[in-house]
C-alpha positions as CSV (number, residue, x, y, z in Angstrom):
1,M,-135.3,17.8,-0.9
2,P,-138.8,17.6,0.2
3,E,-138.7,21.5,1.1
4,T,-138.5,22.2,-2.3
5,W,-141.8,20.3,-3.2
6,Q,-145.5,20.8,-1.9
7,A,-147.9,18.6,-1.6
8,E,-151.7,19.8,-1.9
9,I,-154.1,18.0,0.3
10,A,-157.8,18.4,0.5
11,Q,-158.9,17.2,3.7
12,P,-162.0,14.8,3.3
13,S,-163.4,15.6,7.1
14,E,-163.0,17.7,9.5
15,R,-161.6,14.3,11.3
16,W,-158.8,15.0,9.3
17,I,-155.9,17.0,10.9
18,L,-153.3,18.5,8.8
19,V,-150.0,18.8,11.7
20,P,-148.1,21.6,11.1
21,N,-143.8,21.1,10.3
22,A,-142.7,21.3,14.5
23,G,-140.2,23.5,13.5
24,E,-142.9,26.3,11.8
25,V,-144.6,26.7,15.5
26,D,-142.9,28.3,19.0
27,A,-144.4,26.9,22.0
28,T,-147.1,29.4,21.7
29,G,-148.0,28.2,18.6
30,A,-148.0,24.8,19.2
31,E,-150.3,25.7,22.4
32,T,-153.0,27.8,20.2
33,W,-152.9,24.8,17.3
34,V,-153.7,22.0,20.1
35,E,-156.6,23.8,21.5
36,G,-158.3,25.0,18.5
37,V,-158.0,21.3,16.9
38,L,-159.8,20.3,20.5
39,D,-162.2,22.7,19.6
40,T,-163.0,21.7,15.9
41,L,-163.3,18.0,16.9
42,L,-165.3,19.2,20.0
43,D,-168.2,20.8,17.3
44,T,-167.8,18.1,15.1
45,W,-168.6,15.0,17.7
46,D,-171.5,17.4,18.4
47,G,-171.9,16.2,22.1
48,E,-170.0,12.7,21.6
49,W,-166.9,14.2,23.0
50,S,-166.8,14.1,26.8
51,D,-164.9,15.8,29.1
52,E,-162.7,12.8,29.9
53,V,-161.2,12.5,26.4
54,Y,-159.7,15.7,26.9
55,P,-156.5,15.1,28.7
56,G,-155.7,12.1,26.4
57,A,-156.5,13.8,23.4
58,R,-154.3,16.8,23.9
59,A,-151.4,15.0,24.9
60,L,-151.9,12.7,21.7
61,L,-152.0,15.7,19.6
62,A,-149.4,18.0,21.5
63,H,-147.2,14.4,20.8
64,H,-147.7,14.0,17.5
65,L,-146.7,17.8,16.6
66,A,-143.4,17.1,18.7
67,S,-142.8,14.1,16.8
68,D,-139.5,13.6,14.5
69,L,-140.7,12.1,10.7
70,H,-139.1,10.9,8.3
71,P,-136.4,13.4,6.8
72,G,-138.7,13.2,3.4
73,T,-141.9,14.1,4.6
74,M,-143.6,16.6,2.9
75,A,-146.8,16.7,4.9
76,S,-148.3,14.7,8.1
77,M,-152.0,14.6,8.8
78,L,-154.3,12.7,11.7
79,H,-157.5,10.8,10.9
80,W,-159.7,11.0,14.3
81,P,-162.5,8.4,13.4
82,L,-163.8,8.1,16.5
83,P,-164.4,10.4,19.9
84,A,-161.4,9.0,21.8
85,P,-158.2,10.0,21.7
86,V,-157.0,6.8,19.0
87,V,-155.8,8.0,15.8
88,S,-154.1,6.9,12.2
89,R,-151.6,9.3,11.1
90,V,-150.9,9.7,7.2
91,R,-147.9,10.9,5.9
92,V,-147.0,12.4,2.6
93,V,-143.1,11.0,1.8
94,L,-140.8,11.7,-1.1
95,G,-138.2,9.7,-1.9
96,G,-135.6,9.5,-4.9
97,G,-133.8,7.2,-6.7
98,E,-135.1,4.3,-8.5
99,P,-138.7,2.9,-7.8
100,T,-139.3,-0.2,-5.2
101,S,-140.9,-2.5,-7.5
102,P,-143.5,-4.9,-6.5
103,E,-141.7,-7.8,-5.9
104,E,-139.4,-5.9,-3.5
105,W,-142.4,-4.4,-1.9
106,R,-143.1,-8.3,-1.1
107,Q,-140.1,-9.6,0.0
108,Q,-140.2,-6.7,3.1
109,G,-143.9,-8.6,4.0
110,F,-146.6,-6.2,2.0
111,D,-149.5,-7.6,0.1
112,V,-148.9,-5.9,-3.4
113,D,-151.5,-5.1,-6.2
114,A,-152.3,-2.1,-8.4
115,Y,-154.2,1.3,-7.2
116,A,-155.6,3.1,-10.1
117,G,-157.7,6.5,-9.1
118,A,-155.3,8.8,-7.4
119,A,-154.6,12.2,-8.8
120,L,-151.0,11.1,-9.0
121,G,-151.4,8.7,-11.4
122,P,-151.2,4.9,-11.3
123,G,-149.4,3.4,-8.2
124,L,-149.1,0.7,-5.9
125,R,-151.0,-0.3,-2.9
126,C,-149.1,-1.8,-0.3
127,L,-150.3,-3.7,3.1
128,A,-149.0,-5.0,5.8
129,S,-149.4,-6.2,9.4
130,K,-147.1,-7.5,12.3
131,T,-147.8,-8.4,16.1
132,G,-146.0,-6.7,19.2
133,E,-146.7,-6.6,22.6
134,I,-148.1,-3.8,24.9
135,D,-148.7,-4.2,28.6
136,G,-148.3,-7.9,28.1
137,E,-151.2,-8.1,25.3
138,T,-150.5,-9.4,22.3
139,V,-151.5,-6.5,19.3
140,E,-151.6,-6.5,15.7
141,F,-150.0,-3.3,14.1
142,L,-151.1,-2.3,10.1
143,T,-149.1,-0.4,7.7
144,G,-150.3,0.8,3.9
145,I,-148.5,2.5,1.9
146,F,-149.5,4.0,-1.5
147,V,-146.6,4.3,-3.9
148,F,-146.4,6.5,-7.0
149,S,-143.6,6.6,-8.8
150,T,-141.2,7.9,-11.9
151,Q,-137.6,6.2,-12.9
152,E,-136.2,9.2,-10.5
153,I,-139.0,10.4,-7.5
154,S,-141.4,8.2,-5.6
155,V,-144.6,9.3,-3.2
156,M,-145.4,7.4,-0.9
157,V,-148.4,7.7,1.4
158,V,-148.1,5.9,4.6
159,V,-151.2,5.3,6.5
160,E,-149.9,3.9,10.4
161,A,-152.7,2.7,12.7
162,G,-152.1,1.4,16.6
163,G,-154.9,-1.4,15.6
164,P,-157.2,-3.3,13.0
165,E,-160.2,-1.3,13.8
166,I,-159.0,2.4,13.6
167,F,-157.0,1.3,10.0
168,G,-159.8,-0.2,8.6
169,L,-161.7,3.2,9.4
170,T,-159.1,5.5,7.7
171,F,-158.2,2.6,4.7
172,A,-161.5,2.8,3.8
173,E,-161.4,7.1,3.4
174,M,-158.1,7.1,1.6
175,P,-159.6,6.9,-1.7
176,L,-161.2,10.6,-1.3
177,L,-157.9,11.9,-0.2
178,L,-156.0,10.2,-3.0
179,A,-158.3,12.0,-5.6
180,E,-157.4,15.2,-4.6
181,L,-153.9,14.8,-3.2
182,E,-151.2,16.5,-5.4
183,V,-147.5,16.9,-5.4
184,F,-145.6,20.1,-7.4
185,G,-142.2,20.1,-8.0
186,P,-140.0,22.6,-7.5
187,D,-140.5,24.4,-10.4
188,G,-144.6,24.2,-10.2
189,T,-144.5,21.4,-12.4
190,P,-147.2,18.6,-11.2
191,F,-146.0,15.2,-10.1
192,S,-147.3,12.4,-12.7
193,A,-146.6,8.8,-12.2
194,Q,-145.4,6.2,-14.3
195,P,-147.4,2.7,-15.3
196,V,-146.1,0.1,-12.9
197,P,-145.0,-2.8,-15.4
198,G,-146.6,-5.8,-15.0
199,V,-148.9,-4.7,-13.0
200,T,-152.9,-3.6,-13.6
201,S,-156.1,-3.2,-11.9
202,D,-159.8,-2.9,-12.4
203,P,-161.0,0.4,-10.8
204,F,-163.6,-0.8,-9.0
205,D,-161.7,-2.5,-7.1
206,I,-160.4,0.6,-5.2
207,W,-164.1,0.7,-3.6
208,E,-164.6,-3.2,-3.0
209,D,-161.1,-3.6,-1.0
210,S,-160.9,-0.4,0.7
211,S,-161.6,-2.2,4.1
212,F,-158.4,-4.3,5.3
213,V,-159.0,-5.6,8.2
């Protein structure tokens, strides 16, 4: 189904990188893409991008280009908020069937409230955190999901990051991305979400609550 749907994304800045589908590029194309992104980031950081960063940054880009994504993923982006090989990944995912209710999201461990101001229409903002262990250290992982639904289709914008600081920097820019994101069906009709029953929001909350750290 996602092959017949299209997501049109206006990237908020040059620190947002649209990742091509791994199946659309060969080895030469992948290498060209990685080097092109590195050149762009070098210009973006204007002297803050040190040579020591390049090996880790190159490996990180190659990893995300080759990653197996959720089968409903229409688009994948990397947000590079710091001059270091640490990123958030943001995916636009299409789902079918009846939408997941706010209460069901809460049962899965998410804090849930309404989200207004997206080009896709009214939706939900779902936030969750969990702890894990890396190299013997306890690490907090954060996930944010913006959900826009009709009775048959849902568009989810999933924010994934490796730690609270990076997540907060990315999450603060999500209103900019969501204000421009559009999704089109197979016949070219724009997707338009329906209001979520029993959930209301104040538009000013979009900005006041945009840092979840």
